[in-house]
N, C-alpha and C positions, 0 to 999 in steps of 0.2 A: 549857687555852686551847683551843677552839674552830676550827680551818681556814676560811681563807673562802675560800665558793662565787664562782668569780668568772665574770661572766655570758658574757666573749668566751669563754673556753674551753668552758664549756654549750653557747653557740651552734654552735662548732661539733662538737663534737660530737652534737649533735642532728641535725646534714648531714650531717657523714659515718658513725657511727655511730650511728647511731638506731634503725634496726632493728633493730642489735643490745640496743638498750635501754642505751650506755654512758652518756646524759648522764644518762639517770635514776636509777643508779647512783654515777654521780657527785654528784647532790645527793641521795640518800639512802641510798645503801650499798647491799650486795646484796640485804639480803632483803627488797626493794621487790617485791614482785608482779606489779604496774604493769611495772615493768620489766624482767621474765621474760618478759611476754606477748609483746613483739618479738621474741625468737631464734625463739620458738612457731612466730609468723604466718610470721617469712621464711620458716620453716623449711620449711614447708605450702608456699609460694608458691614456695622453690625446688623441695620436690618436684612439685610442679606441673608445674611449667618440662621437668625432667625427665621424665616421663609425655608430654611434649609430644614432646621429644626421642626416645625409647624407642618410645611407640603412635600419634600424629601428631598433628594437627587433632581427629580427633573421638572424642578421648576428653572423657568428661562427667564425668569426678573431677578432671580442668586444669583445664575451666572455674569450679569452685569455687574450687582451692587459690589457682589465679594470683595470683587480686586479694588476697590476701591479703598475700601482698611488696608489692604496688604501694599497700596500706594503710595495712601498716605503715610505707611511707617514708615515705606522707603526716604521719598522724598525727604519725608525729618531727621531720619539716619546721614545721608547726602547733607544735608544743612550741618549736621554735626559735626562730620568725616572734613568737608569746606572749613568749617569754624575753626577744629581741632588744629586742622595743618598751617595756617594763616600764622605767620609771625609777629609775632610783639607789633613793630611799627607797625605792619598792616591793618592788627584788630584795633589797635588806637586811635589808627586815622577813617577806621571803617564807623567803629560804636560809640572812641572816646574820646573826640575829638579837640575838647577843649584841656587834653590831658599830653602831658610830654607822651613825644613815643614811648619813649622804655617804662614808661610806669606797669608795676607791676601788677595792674588789672589785667593787661592784654599777654600774662606769661603760660607756659607751658609745663605744667607741674605735672606728676605722673599720675595722679588723678584724671589730668585730661588726656595721659598716654590710657590710661584707664577707660575710659571712655570714647576713645575711639577705636578700641580694639571692638569695645559691645556694640557699637555703633557701625562698623564694621558685620561683624556677624549678624545682628538682628536685622539689618536692612538690606542683605545679601540672602536672608531668607524669607524675608517678608515677599521682597523681587522675587524673588524664583519661586515660592509657593504662590504666589498670584496669578503669574506669569502660566506655568504650570493647570493651576486649579480653570482660569481661563480660556487656555490652548483644549483642553481635556475635554472642557463637558463642549465648546465649538466645534471638535471632530466628532462626540457622540452625539449630536444632536444632527450633522450631518450625514453620518452611519442610519441613522432610525429616518431619516427623511428618505436615505434612497433607499430601504428598506419597503418603504410605506410607495414608493415610485415602480421599484419590481415586481411586485405583488396586484 
């Protein structure tokens, strides 16, 4: 007997633990190589944050590393949005192929809508913060290099 994959649980896992790949491991098991990219990207991002705390904001490597965390969060929230917006037959076709298309495992509930809203909020904040941080650091670096050349 196959274990049905619950849509609401998957969306909540994507929002709250998606940066660790929990939603992918729930759906596809520990053998999912894409699921393992999430904790690697998150670890690189946290390492970048730790470098900023130790070395200050002038560390160029941290400028590259920190957006990995934000992108991992944003990608997992995007997956949560896609999962939450999938209708019941599509969800059951994707992740519960042995069950009937109208099986309740793929149902959208109020908790699913709450996770969708949270996913939109968290994903947007993570994406925009990563983008702003990376672009700001790049332009500050360019200005500093231009000052060095002009002197």
